[in-house]
N, C-alpha and C positions, 0 to 999 in steps of 0.2 A: 527732794530731802530724805534720808531718812531718820525714822522716828524710833524712838526707845521702845521697845517689847516688855512685859511682863512674861516673865518665863515662872510657870506655875510648879514644876518640878523643884522640890525641896532637895538637895543632893548634898552628899557628903565630900570630902575632902577628895580635890582632884589636882590633877597635873595630867595636860595634854602636849602632844609631840607634832613634830615639822614630820614633811611630806615621807615616804618611803616608794622605792622603785618598783615593788611588784610583792606580789602576794606568793610564798614562798614554802619550803619545808622547814623553815623557821632558821634557816641557817642562813651567814653572811658571809662565808668564806671566801667567796666570791664577788663582791660588791656589784650589784648593778648589771651584770651580765643578763641580758634577757633569756628565759628559759620560760616554755608553756609548764600551767600548772592546773591539775582538778581540785587544786585544796578551795574551801568555801572561803570566800573575802567578801568584806564590804567596804563602802569608802565612809570617810568621818569629814564631815563639813564643818569647819569653823567658821564662824562669822562675828560682827561686831556691830554696834552701834553707835554712831556720832562721827568715829574716824576709823582707819584701818587700821591695824593691830602690827607690832613688831617695831623693835628699837626704841620707839616714845608709845607710850599712852598717852599724848596729847589730845583731848578732845574723843578720848573713848569713853563711853560711857556704859559700857557693857561687853562682853565677850560668852560666845556659848558655842557649842560643839553639839553636831546629831549626827549619829550613824544612820546610814541609809544603805540599801540592797543594791547591786549590781543591776536585778529587774527594775526597780525603782527608777535610779539612776538614767536608765537607759529609754526613759517611757516620757517622750518630750509634752504629757498633758500630766504631770506628775508634778506636784508642788510640794518641796521640802519646806515645811512648817516647825517653827519653833515653838508654838504655844502647847504648853503639857508635855513637850519631850524635849529631851536635848539636856545639856548641864552648863550651870551656871558658872562661868569659870572667873568673878569677880576676885579671888581670894590669890589668883594663882598667876603662873607666867605662862604665856602660850607656846613657846619655845622648847621643844623637847626632843628625845630621840621615839623613834617606834621600829619596833622588830617582832617581827610576827603579830601576835595578840598581844601584845605590852606594850606599856609607854615607860621610858626610863628618863631621870632627870638628876641634875644636880644640883642643890642649893634653890629648890624652888621658895621664892620669894625671899631671899637671904637665909632660910635655914639650914644650919650645916648637917647637911645628910644627902646621901642619894637614896633614889626612891626606884620601884617597879609597881605597876599600876593596871589595872585592868578595867575600861573603861564601855559603859556600856548606856544605852537612853533612858534606862532608868536607877543607874547610882553609878559606882565607882569603888572598886576593893582595893585597897591595899594590898598587896602582894606581899612586898618589903620593903625593910628599909635598913640602910646602913649608915653611922654616923662617919664624918670624915675622920681621915687620921692626921697627921701634920700636914698634908697638902690640901688647902683651902680653897675652894673655886667661890668666885662669884656668881651669882643666878644669869643666865644665858652667855655667860661671856666663856666658854670652851668649846672645845671641839671634840671628837671623839673617835673611835676607829674600833669596829669589831673581830678582834685578832682570831679569835676563834669562835666555834657553835656559842661557847657559854662565858667569854670573857670578853671586855669590853675595857677600853683605854680611854681616859680622860684625859684631856691636854687643855692647858689655859695657863692664863695670868695669875699670879699671886693674889691676894687681897689687896696689898697695899706693899710698895717697898718697903723693906725694913718692918715689917709687923709682928715679925716673931716668931712666924710662922716657920717653914721651912729656911735654913741657913741662906740670908742673904750678905752683900759684903757691898760696902761704897754705894748703898740706894739702888743698885741697878735693878730693872723689871725681869724677873724671872719667869720663866714659862715653867711650871707643875706638870706632873702626870701621874696619875694613880690606876692601877688593874684591877678591875672589878671583878669578880667572880659571880656569874648566877647560876644558883644550886635550886633554883625553882620557889621553893618559898623562902630562901633566904639567899643574902647577899655579904659576900666576903670581900675584904681589902686584901689583896695578896702581895701588893707591893706599891711604892709610890718614891717619887722621888725628882729630881730637874731636870730637865734639857739643857745642858752646859752648850746653849747656841752662839754664847760671846767668842766661848774658845773655839768651837766648831767652825763657824763661819772664818773666823781668821786663819784656821788651820786651812781650809780647803781653798780660800778665795782671798786670804789676804784683806778683806775689810774688816772695819772696826764696828760693828754692831751691838749696841747696849742697851737699845730699846725697841721691845717688840711690840705687833701687832696683837691685841687681846687674846683673841682666839687662835686666827689661823684657820686652814683646812686641811683635813688628814683624811687620809684610804687609806687600806691594808692593800698590801699585794700578797696574795697566799704563794705564790710560786718561788718566790725568796724569802719569805716571812717580814715583808719590810712596811713598816709604816710611812709613806709619803708625805710629809708635813710640810705644806706651803706657808709662809709668814714674810713680813714686809718689816723693814726699817723704820721706825716712827721717829727717827732721832734727825732725822734728815730733810730738808723742805722739799728735795727730789725724791718722791716715793720710788722705793725699789725693793725689789719681791724677789727672794730666796726659797729654793727648795731643799728641805733636809731630808736625807735619808737614814732610817731609824729602824736598827734592828731590833724587830717584835719581841725578841725573848731577852737580850739583854737591855734593851733601850740605851743602845748605845749609838750615837750618830756616825753613820761610815762614809757619809759625803753631804757638803751642801755646793749646791749650784745658784749660783748667780744669775736669774733672767733678766738680760736688760732690754729686750724688745718689748715689753710692757712696764705697767706702772706697779700696778698690784694684783692682787686676786679679786674675782666679785664680791668675795665675803672675808672681813677681816676682823671681825669683831666679836660673829656670835657663831659659829662654823658651821656647820649644815644642820642647826636644830629646827629650823623652819623652811630653810632652802635648801634645793640640792643645788651645787654650784661646782662638781666634779662627778665623772663618770669614767669604768671600764668601758671598753668597746669589747665585742667576742673574742678578740686575740690578745685580751688582758693588758691592752694602751691605755694608759689612764690620758685624760682631758681636763685640763682647768680652764675654767670659765675666767677671764682677767677685763679688767679697766683701764684705758691710759685716757687722762684729761686733754680734752678738744684742745688744740693749740690756740694761746689768745684769750680764752674764756675766763670768767671770774671765779665761778667754783670749782672745786676741785671735782663734785660730783658729777658734773657736766662731762661726760666721758663718752667715749665709743668702745665697743667689744671685740674680744679677741678669744683665741682659744688656743692654749698651748699644749702640745703633747710630749708625754713620758713614754717611749716605747716600753715595750715590758722586757726584763732584765736588766734596763736602762737604768744609770745613775746621774742623768741631766736630761732638760727638756732637748728634743729634736729639734735644731736649729734649720732643718730643710723643710720643717712645716709651721704655718701658723695660720689659723682659720681666720676668717672675717678680717681683723684687724684694718678698718679703713674706717674714715668719718661717715663715710654713705651710711655705714650702718648706725644702730643706736647701741644703747649701753646695756648689756647682757645683766639679765637679775636672775635668771635660775634656767639649769640646762638640765634634761634629763633623755637618757638614752632610749633607743624605741629598737634597737636591732638594726640589722644590715646597714652598719657605716652609717646610720641615721641617728640625729637627736631633735628634741623639739628645745627651743629657745623664747624664753619668755623677754621679749626685748623692748625698755623704755625710749620713745620715740616722739618727744613732744612736737616737732614739726609734721610728722606724719599725721599726727591727730590734729593739727592745724590750729596750734594753741602758739606757735611762733613759727616766724617764715623761715627759721634756720636754727640749728640744736648747738649755735655758738653765742645764739642770745638766751640770755636768763630774765626771766620773769617770777614773781610769786606764782603765778597761777600756772606757770608750764611745766617745770622740773618739779618735783616730790612726790611724796609717796602717797597724798591724797589729790592729787589731779590724775584726771582720766588722761593717760598719755601713753598706754602700753599694750604692744600686740604680740601676738605669736607667729613663730616660723618652724620651717622644718629644715636642718642643715644638714646638708650631705658633708660627711667628713673626707668623702674621695673626689668628689667634682667641684666642691664649693658652691656648689648649687643651694640657693637660698630663696626660698619658696614661702610665702605669706600662707599661712591659713586662711581660708575664706570659705564661706557657706554661700552656696548658688551664686558662686563668681564675685560675691561683695565680701569687703574687710568686715571682720567680726569686731563688733563696736568696742573703742577704746576700754581698756580696764585700768584701774587706779591701783594700787598699792605697791611698792619697791621693796616692801619686805613681805609679800606673800608668796605662796606657791601653789598653784592650783593645775598642776599635772602628775596626774597618775597614770603609768604605763602597767597592763595586765592582759596577756593571752590574744596580743596583736592587735589592742585596742590602746588608743590614748583616751584617755578622759581630762577633758581642756574645761577647767573653770573661768566665766568672761564676767569680771566684776564692772560691770556696766552702768554708766548714768541711767537712773531709772526715769528719767527724763527721754532718755535715749531709747532705751531696750531694758526688758526685764533681766537680770542677773540669772545667767543659768549655766549649765554644764554641755558642753557638745564632744559628739564621741568621732572620733579620726581611727578609721580602720587603714593599720597600716599597708597593708598588702594592696586596696585598691585605690588609696589616697583619697576616699571619699570623708566625708563630713556629714554628719546626720545631729539635729537638735536634740538633747537630754533632758531632764529634769529641770525645772526653774527653781528660782530663791523665793520665798515669800517675802513680799516687799517691807522696806523698814531697816534691811540689814546690809552689812559692805561684805561680800563676799571675799574672804581671806585665806584660806587655805584648804586643800582636800587632800585626804591620804588615805591610802590602801591597808585596810588592818585584815588581821585573819579571822576567821571566824563567823558565825550567822549573825543577824543584826537582833539583838535582845529585845524587843520593845517593853 
């Protein structure tokens, strides 16, 4: 059992963020294309007490973050302790955005502003805040895309249909957008509006869609200045996934494509605030992790995973390619590109964990975010080879947390966090060398915590 811990550090206002793919020159012009860097980076480790974080706070008694150097992370004898170090996050959401050395968020705990922060083990500095304009976002319920080095676009649902914010009609669920510019010590609201998905979807597909997923998923494609935005039709019992292509300069929709081979993206409600679910390869082809309900199952969350691809310069998914897409594999929770046409997938598979005999069976103690039911795999996007990440020939202990992300790529290494049952094994970080395919033990986590998220952050650790 995890036990509640006392954190002695008394810290000021804090907002923390979701995983980031690599430490870079602070530019997200080409998201998640892997390059080597000499920049000074560290890892931020988020833990919780009582239950795992994400989506629901049920059972969570506390959440804390600790910054750790790469040298310490790679040391198998090092224990990451939260006593006297780290930040108490009781007053704030854990889902946000990391870019370089900074954290960004909209509406922490329902406040009506955008924020930029810098976090260390001894405190948190608020760099800038900007109040909402007419576009009002709910905390955690939005997605985002960096459209230039200093411009961030937020996309998400309105507070409530007919709330009196941006114009609504007939009680329809609109998706808002706003463009925020980062001036260093100041944030400015450059523009805002509504994505007219209802009209665009009907124009390009002939489908009538009037109710959308809360946030959807978005990525920016630099080569043609396009925001690629995946969303679902929430008004039908049979889930349907669509992809909109939005000109980032004008925010006009230039195409909508209906992807019929899968039911939905792996994330619909909270964007990529705490989990990575989309990535570009080295040729700027975009991959989206998706899920489809296992036939005959009783719960919509009982899914098998798929990857769909949008080739560079194209305005629809590649119908000649699909990754995984079989009930033989589990449900994709996170996806991280590691170069050389390979990615690391965090996959929920209760049957493999021995909790049920087959994934078409549902029990309370099998599927779900607080069950130890998930594993890591390296997936080859060219060959379709699906290889489990193992240590000395043995499966890593099953992890819990379906709204967690503990995979970080940096300089040819993948840092993989295992959130295991303490009665089985100590939660810890493993280090996977991409070139040699070898796995070594890294730092372990102090007992009493759920290990929920790990992110690369620019800058040295400030204790």
